[in-house]
N, C-alpha and C positions, 0 to 999 in steps of 0.2 A: 847594528844594522838600521838603516833609515826606514825601511818599510817591512818589518818582520811579518806583519799581518798579510800583506800582499804576497810575500814569498811563500808563506804557509798556504794560502788559498790556491796559488798557482800550482804548487807542488801536489797538493791533495787532489785537485781536480784532474791532474794528469794521471792519477792512479785509479780513477773511476771510469769504466767503459760505458758507452751508451747502453749496452745490454744490461749491465749491472744496475743502471739507473732506471731501467724500464723504458728507454727511448729506442726508436727504430734506428738501425744502422743505415748509413747512406753512402756506402762505398768508401773511397779514399778520403782520409781526413788529414788535415795539416797539423793536428795536435794529437798527442797520444791518448788523451782521455776526453773529458768533457770540454766543450767550448764555454766561453763565459756566458753567452746568451742561454745555453742549456742549463747552467747552474741557476741563472736568474729565473728561468721558467720553472724549474723544480722548486725553487725557494719562494716563488710567488712575489718576486720584486721585479722592478723594471731592469732591463739590460743596462741602461745608463747608470742606475744606482749601483748595481753590482760592479760595473767597471770602475766607478769612482771609489768604491770601497776597496777594490783590489789595488788600485793605483795609489791609495793613501790619501785621496782627496775627500773622502767621507770618514769623519772621525767619531761619529756618535751613533752607531747602529743600536737599535733596540734589542732587548733580550729576545723578543719574538723573531726578529730578523736573523739573529745569530742562531737561534734554535732551528729555524728553517734551513739555513745554510748548512748547519751541521748535519741535518738529515739528508739534504741534497748530496753532500759529499760523503755520506755513509760513515761519518766519524763515530768511533766508539766513545765511551764515557771519558776516557783520558784525552782523546783528541778534541772532544767538544769543550772540555775544561780548558785545554790549552788555547783553543780558539777564543774563548771568553777572556782569558788572561791577556791575550795579545790585543784584543779589541777594546778592552776596558781595564787597562793596567791600574793597579792600586796606587794611590799617591805615595810617593817616596818621602818618608819622614827622616830617613837616614841612608847613608851609603849602603847599598845592598852587596855586601861582601861577607861571605861565610867565615866564621872563625877558623884559622888554619891549625889550631892546636886542640888537643883532646884533653878534657878534664882529667886530672890525676886519679880521682876516685873511680872514673869509668875505666881507666887503664887497669887499676887494681882489680876491679870486678871482672874484667875480661881475662886477666891472667890467672887469677886464683879461684874464681867462683864459676866461670863458664868453662865446662869441660868439653869443649867442642871448638872447632876453628871459628874465630870471631875477628871481624875486621871493621874498622870505622872508615867510611869513605866520605870525601867532601863532594861538593856539587860538580867539580870537574873530574870526579872519580879518582882523585888522588887518595892513596893509602895513607891515612893520618895516624892510624894505630893498628896493631895486630898482635894477637897473643902468639905464644910459641907454636901452638898447633896450626894456626893459620900460616905462619911463616914456613912451617914444615910442609904444609900442603902445597905452597907455591914455590918451593925451593928449586924446582927445575927451571925457573925463569931466570934470565940474566939479572933482572932488576924487579923488585917487588915494590913499585913506587906509584904506578897509576894503572888502574885496571884497563882503561881503554888503550893505552899505549902497549900494554902487555898483550892484549888480544890481537891488535893489528900490526905491531912492529916486531914482536918476538917470535922467531920461528918455532919455539917450544909450544906455542899456543895451539897449533894445529894438531899436535900429538896429545896435548893435555886435555883439550876439550873434545869429547867424542862426537859432538854435533856442532863443530866450529861455526858453520854457516848460521845456524839458529842463534848461537851465542853472540856472534858478531852483530847480527841485526838487532837483537834485544839490547846489546850493550850501547849501540848508538841511540836507540829509542829511549833508553833510561838516562843516558847522558843529556839528551835534549830535555827530558822531563826534570831531571835534577838541577840542571843549570838554568832553566827558564826564569826562576825568580832572581837570578844573580847574573843576568846577561851583561852587566857592567863590570863584573869581576874580571880583572885582567888575566887571572889564571885560567878561567874558562876560555877566553879568547886565545890564549897561548896554546892550550891543548888542542882545541878545535883547529886552529890554524896549522899547527905542526902535522896533525894527522891528515888533514885535507891535502897537504902537499906531499906527504910521504906515503900515503896509503890510498890507492885508487878505490879499493873496496870500501874504506871508510867514507871517502868523498861521495861514492855512489849511494850508500845508505843514508848519509847525512842529507843529501839533496831530496830525499823522500819525505822529510819532515814528519816522520813517525814519532809518536810520543807515547811512552809506556813506562811509568814508574816501576821500580823494582819492588815487588811485594813478596808473596810466597811463591816459590817455584821449585821445580825439580832440576837438579844439575847432575851431569854425568862426566866424571873425570877419569883420566888414565894417569895415575901417579907413577913415576919411574921406579919407585921402590916397593909400594904396597899394591900396585895393580889398579884395577878398575874400581871406582867408587860411585855409588848413586846416593846423593844426599838431598835433603830438603833444606832449601835456603829461605830464611825468614829475615825480612827487613824491618827494622824498628827505628823510628825517628828519635834523634837525641834532642829532647825538648829544650834544653838550656843552651843549645848551639844550633841555630837555624841553618839548614843546609847539610848538616852531618847526619849520616845514617849508620846504624850498627847492623852488620850482617852476621848471622850465625848459621853454620851448617850443621845439621844433625842427620843421623842415619837411623833406619828402622832397627829397633832393638833386636839383637840376635841374628841380624843379617850379616852376610859377608862384608858389606860396606861398614857396618858397625865394628866388626873385627878389624877391618883395615884402618879405621880411625884410631882404634885402640893401639894397634901396632905403630901407627904414625906417632902417637903420643909417646910411646916408649922410645922410638928412634929420636924424637926431638929432645929427649932428656939425656941422650948419650953425647959423647964428645963430638965436636964440630966436624970430624972427618967425614961423617956420613953425608954432609952437604955436597962434598966433592963428587960422591957417587951419583947423586941425582943429576949432575950436570955432565957426567961422562957417559951416561946411559946405562950404568950398571943397575942391577936389581931386577924387579919383576915387570919391566916394561914389555 
C-alpha cells in the first residue's frame, strides 16, 4: 500500500465518537467518527500538520506527536505499537519474507513431546505444521491450510466456533498484527486479497484496521465427535524463524474439556475412517 499510515489513521478515527473523545456532539456529521481537525485538537498539533500526516506528506513525526495521536484515537498498546511501526518503519536490511517451512526438530517436539493440539502458523495465518491432535481437532474443516480462510470461507467454522463473531474479529486483528512486519510478502497479499473479495465479513473487519497479536486466550469449540471444548490457547514465537508462531491448546486438568482432548487423542490414533465421520456430521455434535 502507498500510504498505510494514512489508511490506519482514517480507519481508527472513524471508530472514535466525539462523546468517547470528550467532545460535544453537534448534530449531523459527515464522518462516522472524529474529524481530522478534532484529532489535531486532541493531539495538540495543527490541523494542517495532521492533514499532511494523514495524506502521507509528513514523513517524520516525533515520538511525542505519535503518542499524542495514539491517545487521541484511544489506541491500546497494540494499536499504538502498530502506529509507531507504520510511521517509523525499521530499515530493511533483507527481504521481509517469513520462512515457509518449519524446522524438523520443532516438528518432532510437537508430535512426540507436546501432548496437546499444537500448530505452527505463518504471518498470513497459513498452517505450516500441526501435530496429530491438532489435525484431529480441525478435522471437520474441508481444508486445514490457513486459519483465516477456514474461519471466513468454510461453513464448518460457524458450527465449530461457539462464538464465531468474536473469533472472526480477533482473527482479522491477529492477521494484521502478524503480517505487519511482512507486508511485502506476496503470500500475505494473496490471502488478504482473496478474503477481501470472497468474504464481506472479512472485508468489513479488515477495513477497521484493528491490531491484536495472538497471545494467551480462551477458546470454545464444538467438535463433531467429542462435543464442546473450552481450551487455553498459548502463542509462542519461533525465535529462529521470524514470523512463525507456535500455538498450543490445553484444557483445565480434570475438566470435561480435558477428557474431550484425551478422547480426541485416542480417536486420532485410530484408523482414518473416523475422519469421514467428522465431515458427515456423525458423533456428539
